[in-house]
Every structure is written in structure tokens, then in C-alpha cells.
C-alpha angles and dihedrals in degrees: 000000000000089000090055092050091050090047093054092047088055092047090050091053092049090047090052091052090047091051091049091052090048091048090050091052092049091047090053090049091051089051089051089050089063091056101050120086114181121077090240091055091047091051090051093054095044089051090054090049090051090052091051092051092045091050091057095044102254106141094167090058091046088053091053092049092049089054091052091050091051092051093051093046093047093050090047093053091216118141094206091056092045088052090056093046093051090047091054089050089050091050090051091055090045091053089053090049093247094133097166091061090039092057092045092059094037088056090048088051091049093051092050092045090052090048090052090043088229104159098193091050091047091051093047095048092045092049093047091050088053090051091051090053089048091054088050087052090238089137098170092056090042090056092049092059096038090053088054090049090050091057090059098048096098091050094055114096111247133207089207096271095093088219091158091062092044095050093047101042096043091056091046089053091052091049091054089049087054089051090051091244102128094165091060089043090053091052093055097042088053089052089050091049092051092054100039121100111217091202100043099036108033093161092051092048091050089052090051091054092049094049091047086057091048092049094051090045088055089049090051090241094138097173094058091040091054091047093054093044088056093046091050093048094048094045095044091048092049092048093040092237109160111192101052090041093054096046094042095050092047094048093044090047089054090050090052091048091051089053090050095249091135100165093051089045090054092050093052092045091051091050090050093047093049094048091046090051090049090054093040089240100156096179089054090049091052093052092046093046090051090054092045090053090056095041095050091046090051093054092046100254096128096166090059090043091055090045094056090043087059090045091052092049092046094051091043089055090045092052091046091051091047091051090052091048092045091052090056092045090046091056090051092045092048090051091050090053092049090050091051090049090050091049091050090048092050092048090050091048091049091051091048091048090050091053092047090051090053091049090049092051091049092050092046091049092052092049093047093048092047091049092048090049091053091047097046100035112114096190106074144020115255127211113241089220089065091054090049091051093050089046092056091047090050091049092053092047092049090049092050091046092053090045091054092044097047099034097095090045092049091049091055098047094042094042090233092301108160092205094052092044091051090049091051092050091049089053090051090050090048089058095044099049097060090044089051091051091051093048091045091049091049092047092048092049090047090048094049090049091049092048091050090052091049092049091046091049091050091048092051090048091051092049091049090050091051092047091050091053092050 
């Protein structure tokens, strides 16, 4: 028991150092955030901050960052930035195992990315949707999206690490493992391996090693599987890469347990548990604790077996409680996002309405000025049909202007009732039409009178010219 206490003291000290390093990275990112100016640069930094929070298991902070990204993207009115913000929101929901909400925002991101014709954003949203379906074990749908993502790999800008190919092909390999098609899985993990830079993408390379082990395990090639498990563990440990290390040590520990190598199984399970605890990966801790319970029991250390059984149950309850809490928070967060979207939509509609009102006033001014010119001009005779036409056009413009001006007010007093709004518009038209007839009658009479004067003046002038000639 003393050994276990000493072990946990050591893990706690390592975890503290890990947290300090993570805090330092986040602090440097926040400093960088003060230096950037454009919305795109701000989105880039916030995305890095979200990744840092996600890496250390802080979903509440990831939620806050996603909200900041959405605000920046909404204010910027750029579809490509909105696509990134929605994708971050989708990733937050995915990390909290709320895949329905995750897919909803991933699809929103995809639609905006396609509208903006932003190939990297399209690839990323498509890939993430495929991963969500993979986590739901809907492997057929996962493949459909991952195949689409694979077609875009060569169009995604690369820093030389070919991470786009790695991230796509590794997930496709895992999907084929889920479909019990190890030969197809082997094909795609080989493609990933060919395009993964060990130096520039250490995480991606560690994932490749782990999936190679999983593929060969599925093919019952235990020697190759064991070889790749060991390679993945050594490389991940050297590069301090948590996720592949945790999964590889647990899976390899289970293989050792199945082959009755209980002490080696216990060592790998302990390594997995400690690394998962360091990274605050509770699911990894649960899997490792379950294996430790069996391994300690198999070697006759029942006290340690019971201890890890309690640890597994405690972390299982903790994860369940977190999931319940996250579901409630997710509902609130989702509602907040919808309210922000509605506010942005209303602001955009108000701006559009303001512009339309200005256009209507300009058109009405042109028609009125033209009509007055025709009425007051003393140089030529005007057709009454032309006045009637301009009168009808002016009536339509005035009606549209009043509709735009009064629409928000009518929506409030009628509570968005289509019938009541139609009735209100009919009443407005009922007032405008008689007024239009009176104005048109006055304008026509004025026009006839003006035309008579012009004709009379021309007749007098003609008579005077004839008299002067005689």
C-alpha cells in the first residue's frame, strides 16, 4: 500500500509540472492575442488556445473560447471565419460526447466553408464530421465523409508534414477496423505512413504506429502487433505524446494479460494509468484501472486489485456525472449560440431594411421630381398616360416604403401573425389608393390645363406670325 501512496505522490508532482507547462503555453498565447489585429489572426490564436484547453481537459474553457471565436466571426461577417468558429463549437460538443450537437455545427461549418469556397475549411469540416460518425460507430456514414475529405488532401496547403493525409487516412483505417476489414485498414494506414513526417508530425507518426498495431492485431498477426505496440510506446514516451501512449500501453497490456504475462501486463497498465492521470484523461484511467484490477488479481495481490476496482468505479461515476453536467451546459450553450445567431440575423435584416428604405426614398424622389417636371414644364405637351404610369409607380414605391418602415412595428403588435399583418397592409393600401386617385386626378387636371395653355400659346404665336406676313 505504501508503494501505491508513493506512486500517487510522484504522479501528482508530475501532473503539477504538466499543468504549469500548459499554463505557460496558454499565457503566451494570450499575450500573442494582444498583438494580433485582424479577425483572421484572432481566430487563429483563439483556436490554438482552445486546443491547449482541450488537451488539458478543460471543456468549460473550450466552451468560452468557442463563444469568443463565434463573436469575432459574426462581427467580421466572413463565412470562412464563421466556418472555423462553428467547427470549434462542434469539436467542443464532440469532446463532451454530444455527437448530435457536434454534427449539427460541423454541418453548419461545412456549408459556410463551401459557400466561401475555402478548401482547407471544407476538408477540416468534412473530416471532423466523419470522425463524429466514427465515434458513434456509424462506420458507413463515417467512410462517406472521410472519402470526401481524402479527395481534398492534395488541395490543402501543407507545411511539409502532410498532416492532412495523416489525419484522414488514420481515421479511415480505424473505421475499416471497426468494420472488421483489416486488409482495407492496412492499405490506408500504409498510405498514412508513406505521407507522414516523423520529425514534423510526431503525434501523427505515433498514431500511425498505434494503428499498425491495431491492424495486425485484427489480422491475428500477434508478432507484428506486439512489435508496433512497443515502437509506439517507446516513440510516444520519448516525444511526450499522451494519447497514443495511453491507448497503446493499455492495449498492449491487455494482449500481455491474454497471453498470461500478468506482471508485464500490470507494468504497462500502470504506465497507461499514470500517463492518463497526468493528462487528466479519465476514460484512459478507467480502461487502465480495469486492466490493473484483473492483473493484480491474477498475480495474487487482491488488496491492489480491490483498490483499482474502487478507482475504476469512482472515475466511472465521475465521468457519468460530468456527462450529465455537460449535457445541461450544452443545452444552455446551444441556446446561447442560437440567440447570438438570431441577434446577428436581426441586425443584418435591420441593415438590409435600412438600405431598402433608402433605395425606396431615392426612387420615389426621382419619380416625384420627374412628375413635377412634366407638370410644370412650359416647353412641351405631355401625354396624360405617362402621368398615370408614373402615378402607379409612385404608389407602389410609397406602399413598399411604408411596408419597410412599419414592418418591425407591425410584427410586434401582431405577434408575427401573418393574417393580422396582411390585414394591416390591406388597410394601408385602402388608405393609399383613394389618396392616389385624388393626386392622380389633380395631376391630370393640372396637366390638361397646362397642355391647353401650351396649345393656346402656340396658336396665338402662329396667328401673329400669319398676321405679320400679311
